[in-house]
C-alpha positions as CSV (number, residue, x, y, z in Angstrom):
1,M,155.1,191.7,136.0
2,R,155.3,194.8,133.8
3,M,158.3,197.1,134.0
4,M,158.3,200.8,133.2
5,S,161.1,203.2,132.9
6,H,161.1,206.8,134.3
7,S,160.5,208.0,130.7
8,G,157.3,205.9,130.5
9,R,156.8,202.6,128.7
10,D,154.4,204.2,126.2
11,A,155.8,207.7,126.0
12,G,154.4,209.4,122.9
13,R,151.8,206.7,122.3
14,A,148.7,208.1,120.6
15,D,146.2,206.7,123.1
16,T,143.6,209.4,123.2
17,N,140.2,208.5,121.8
18,D,139.5,212.0,120.5
19,D,141.3,215.2,119.7
20,T,140.8,216.9,123.1
21,D,143.9,218.9,124.2
22,I,144.6,217.4,127.6
23,G,147.4,219.8,128.2
24,S,145.3,222.9,127.9
25,D,144.4,225.2,130.8
26,R,140.8,224.2,130.4
27,V,141.2,221.5,133.0
28,L,141.5,224.3,135.5
29,E,138.1,225.7,134.7
30,V,136.4,223.0,136.6
31,L,136.1,223.0,140.3
32,S,138.3,220.2,141.5
33,V,136.2,219.6,144.6
34,Y,132.5,218.6,144.4
35,G,129.7,217.4,146.6
36,P,129.1,216.4,149.2
37,V,127.5,213.3,147.6
38,P,125.7,210.5,149.5
39,S,127.6,207.2,149.4
40,W,126.2,203.9,150.5
41,R,129.7,202.9,151.6
42,F,131.0,206.1,153.3
43,G,128.1,208.4,154.2
44,R,128.5,212.1,153.2
45,S,131.5,212.2,150.9
46,L,133.2,215.3,149.6
47,G,134.9,214.5,146.3
48,I,138.3,215.6,145.1
49,D,139.0,215.2,141.4
50,P,142.8,215.3,140.7
51,I,142.3,214.6,137.0
52,G,140.2,217.6,135.8
53,R,137.9,218.3,132.9
54,V,139.0,215.6,130.5
55,P,138.1,212.0,131.7
56,T,141.4,210.2,131.9
57,C,141.8,206.6,132.9
58,S,143.7,203.3,132.4
59,F,140.3,201.6,132.0
60,G,137.3,202.2,129.7
61,C,134.7,200.3,131.8
62,V,131.5,199.6,130.0
63,Y,129.5,200.8,132.9
64,C,131.4,204.0,133.7
65,Q,129.0,206.8,134.7
66,L,131.2,209.4,133.0
67,G,130.5,207.9,129.6
68,R,133.2,207.3,127.1
69,I,136.7,208.0,128.5
70,A,138.3,210.7,126.4
71,H,141.9,209.8,127.2
72,T,143.1,206.3,128.1
73,T,146.6,206.0,129.4
74,D,148.7,204.4,132.2
75,Q,151.2,207.3,132.3
76,R,151.3,209.5,135.4
77,R,151.5,213.3,135.4
78,I,150.1,216.3,137.3
79,W,146.8,217.0,135.8
80,V,145.6,219.7,138.3
81,P,148.2,221.5,140.4
82,T,148.1,220.9,144.2
83,P,147.6,224.6,145.1
84,R,144.5,224.8,142.9
85,I,142.9,221.8,144.5
86,L,143.7,223.0,148.0
87,A,142.2,226.4,147.2
88,D,139.0,224.7,146.0
89,L,139.0,222.5,149.1
90,Q,139.4,225.5,151.3
91,A,136.1,226.9,149.9
92,F,134.2,224.0,151.4
93,E,135.2,224.7,155.0
94,P,134.1,223.6,157.6
95,W,134.0,220.2,155.8
96,D,130.9,218.8,157.5
97,V,131.3,215.4,155.9
98,D,132.2,211.8,156.8
99,V,135.1,211.4,154.4
100,I,137.2,213.1,151.7
101,T,137.1,210.9,148.6
102,F,139.6,211.0,145.7
103,S,137.9,209.9,142.6
104,G,136.2,212.1,140.0
105,S,137.0,212.2,136.3
106,G,139.1,209.1,136.0
107,E,141.8,207.0,137.8
108,P,143.2,209.1,140.7
109,T,146.5,207.2,140.9
110,L,147.4,208.7,137.5
111,A,147.9,212.0,139.3
112,L,151.6,212.3,140.3
113,N,150.7,214.7,143.1
114,L,148.2,212.2,144.7
115,G,150.4,211.5,147.8
116,E,150.9,215.2,148.4
117,L,147.2,215.9,148.0
118,L,146.3,213.1,150.5
119,R,148.7,214.4,153.1
120,E,147.6,218.1,152.6
121,A,143.9,217.3,152.6
122,K,144.2,215.3,155.8
123,V,146.0,218.2,157.6
124,L,143.6,220.8,156.2
125,T,140.3,219.0,156.9
126,Q,141.1,216.6,159.7
127,Q,138.8,214.1,158.0
128,K,139.3,210.6,156.8
129,T,140.6,210.3,153.3
130,V,139.4,207.6,150.8
131,V,140.9,206.7,147.4
132,L,138.8,204.8,144.8
133,T,141.2,203.1,142.4
134,N,141.0,200.5,139.7
135,G,144.3,199.0,140.9
136,S,146.0,199.0,137.5
137,L,149.1,201.0,138.8
138,L,149.7,199.2,142.1
139,F,152.6,197.3,140.5
140,D,154.5,200.7,140.8
141,P,156.2,201.1,144.2
142,Q,155.7,204.9,144.0
143,V,151.9,204.5,143.5
144,R,151.8,202.2,146.5
145,Q,153.8,204.7,148.6
146,D,151.4,207.5,147.5
147,L,148.3,205.5,148.5
148,A,149.8,204.7,151.8
149,A,148.9,208.2,152.9
150,A,145.1,207.4,152.7
151,D,143.0,206.1,155.5
152,I,140.9,203.9,153.3
153,V,141.7,202.5,149.8
154,C,139.0,200.8,147.7
155,A,140.5,198.9,144.8
156,K,138.5,197.6,141.9
157,L,138.3,193.9,141.0
158,D,135.4,193.4,138.6
159,A,136.8,190.5,136.7
160,P,137.8,187.0,138.0
161,S,139.4,186.2,134.6
162,S,141.6,187.8,131.9
163,H,138.8,187.3,129.4
164,M,136.3,189.1,131.5
165,I,138.5,192.1,132.3
166,Q,138.8,192.8,128.6
167,L,135.0,192.7,128.3
168,V,134.1,194.7,131.3
169,N,137.0,197.0,132.1
170,R,138.7,197.3,128.7
171,P,142.2,198.3,130.1
172,V,144.8,200.0,128.0
173,S,147.3,197.9,126.2
174,G,149.8,196.2,128.5
175,V,147.6,196.2,131.6
176,H,146.9,192.6,132.5
177,L,144.9,190.9,135.3
178,A,147.9,189.1,136.6
179,D,149.7,192.4,137.2
180,I,146.7,193.9,138.9
181,L,146.4,190.9,141.2
182,A,150.1,191.0,142.1
183,G,149.8,194.8,142.8
184,L,146.8,194.3,145.0
185,D,148.6,191.6,146.9
186,R,151.7,193.6,147.4
187,F,149.8,196.7,148.5
188,R,147.8,194.7,151.0
189,Q,150.9,193.5,152.6
190,D,152.2,197.0,153.4
191,F,149.1,199.1,153.8
192,T,148.1,199.9,157.5
193,G,144.8,201.5,156.7
194,H,141.4,200.0,155.8
195,F,141.6,198.1,152.4
196,A,138.5,197.1,150.5
197,I,137.9,195.3,147.3
198,Q,135.1,196.9,145.3
199,T,133.4,194.7,142.6
200,M,131.0,196.0,140.1
201,M,128.7,193.3,138.6
202,I,126.9,193.8,135.4
203,A,125.8,190.2,134.9
204,P,125.5,187.2,137.2
205,W,128.6,185.0,137.5
206,D,128.5,181.2,137.0
207,E,130.1,178.8,139.5
208,T,133.5,178.8,137.8
209,E,133.7,182.6,137.8
210,Q,132.6,182.7,141.5
211,N,135.3,180.2,142.4
212,E,138.0,182.2,140.6
213,Y,137.0,185.3,142.3
214,I,137.0,183.7,145.8
215,H,140.5,182.3,145.0
216,H,141.7,185.9,144.3
217,I,140.1,187.2,147.4
218,Q,141.7,184.5,149.6
219,R,145.1,185.5,148.2
220,I,144.6,189.3,148.7
221,Q,142.8,189.1,152.1
222,P,141.2,192.6,152.1
223,D,139.5,194.0,155.2
224,E,136.2,194.2,153.3
225,I,134.5,193.4,150.0
226,Q,131.9,195.7,148.5
227,L,129.6,194.2,145.9
228,N,128.1,196.7,143.6
229,T,125.9,196.9,140.5
230,P,125.3,199.9,138.3
231,T,122.8,202.1,140.0
232,R,123.8,205.2,138.1
233,P,123.1,205.7,134.4
234,R,125.9,206.1,131.9
235,S,126.3,209.5,130.4
236,L,125.9,209.6,126.7
237,Q,128.6,212.3,126.4
238,H,131.0,213.7,128.9
239,E,129.2,215.7,131.6
240,I,131.2,217.1,134.6
241,E,128.1,216.6,136.7
242,A,128.4,212.9,136.2
243,R,131.0,212.9,139.0
244,G,128.2,213.2,141.5
245,N,125.6,210.7,142.8
246,H,122.3,211.6,141.3
247,T,119.0,210.1,142.4
248,G,116.4,209.7,139.8
249,Q,116.9,211.1,136.3
250,P,120.2,213.0,136.1
251,P,120.2,216.5,134.5
252,Y,122.0,215.3,131.3
253,A,121.4,212.7,128.6
254,S,122.1,209.2,129.9
255,L,121.5,205.5,129.3
256,P,120.3,203.3,132.1
257,M,122.5,200.3,132.8
258,K,121.5,196.6,133.4
259,T,121.8,195.6,137.0
260,V,122.3,192.4,138.9
261,S,119.4,191.4,141.2
262,A,119.6,192.0,144.9
263,S,119.0,188.2,145.4
264,H,122.1,187.3,143.3
265,L,124.3,189.9,145.1
266,T,123.1,188.6,148.5
267,S,123.6,185.0,147.5
268,L,127.1,185.7,146.2
269,A,128.0,187.8,149.3
270,H,127.0,184.9,151.5
271,R,129.1,182.4,149.6
272,I,132.1,184.7,149.6
273,Q,131.9,185.4,153.3
274,Q,131.5,181.8,154.1
275,A,134.6,180.8,152.0
276,T,136.8,183.7,153.1
277,T,135.4,184.9,156.5
278,I,135.8,188.5,155.1
279,P,132.9,190.9,155.6
280,V,130.9,191.6,152.4
281,R,128.6,194.6,151.9
282,C,126.1,194.9,149.0
283,V,124.8,198.1,147.4
284,P,121.1,198.7,148.1
285,V,119.4,197.7,144.8
């Protein structure tokens, strides 16, 4: 298991992929609340983006709809102040949506004020809160405590093996599948809300990969599994509009992604559900 000091394991590491100034006030120029967007999992979802203008994540997934992640890190900080986000959220009253979803321009658990935001958003809107996370920081007890304030947590598990996580998710140095699995397992033990594993498939899995995945799921025991395949194109350059869920051709330059067939998703879902008795949902393809 990785250990990290309060000062940060990689403090000062040059891990940006371009020369964008992530500390500038430009992150505040972008409305931190967006939508509502239609979600096949949650209905009408109002998005909260605690990261801001510069895409920041501990992964650089090959299918990411945001395009190339400008800043890759596993260090937490406040990217957009809580009062700014709550002011943006207030502008959407009366919040005629099904859920308030924390996602947006990167990995939401990188935001040090995530727990505060979840609690304040719940009080303000009286709506269910959802967090979409890649699970890379769940080894951290403070991250698990912050996420405990959510009603629903969907954690990514795209790769059944260490080799595949490097190919598909491309995590920052020091993030390993074993740590992610241990974090998911520990979070599941304590979380009292609805816990789902979300899996994005960009190519069919062979029998060995399927067996490895089922083994991980049997260990974690989520409430639900969500099998997905890229239905949104990948932006060729960063566009803030890519946070949304566009139907048809998006209003920016993009590259369509290869998808897994509906028959493969359905077949895999049936096999997983038979082996684990855990409900499995598939994205409409």
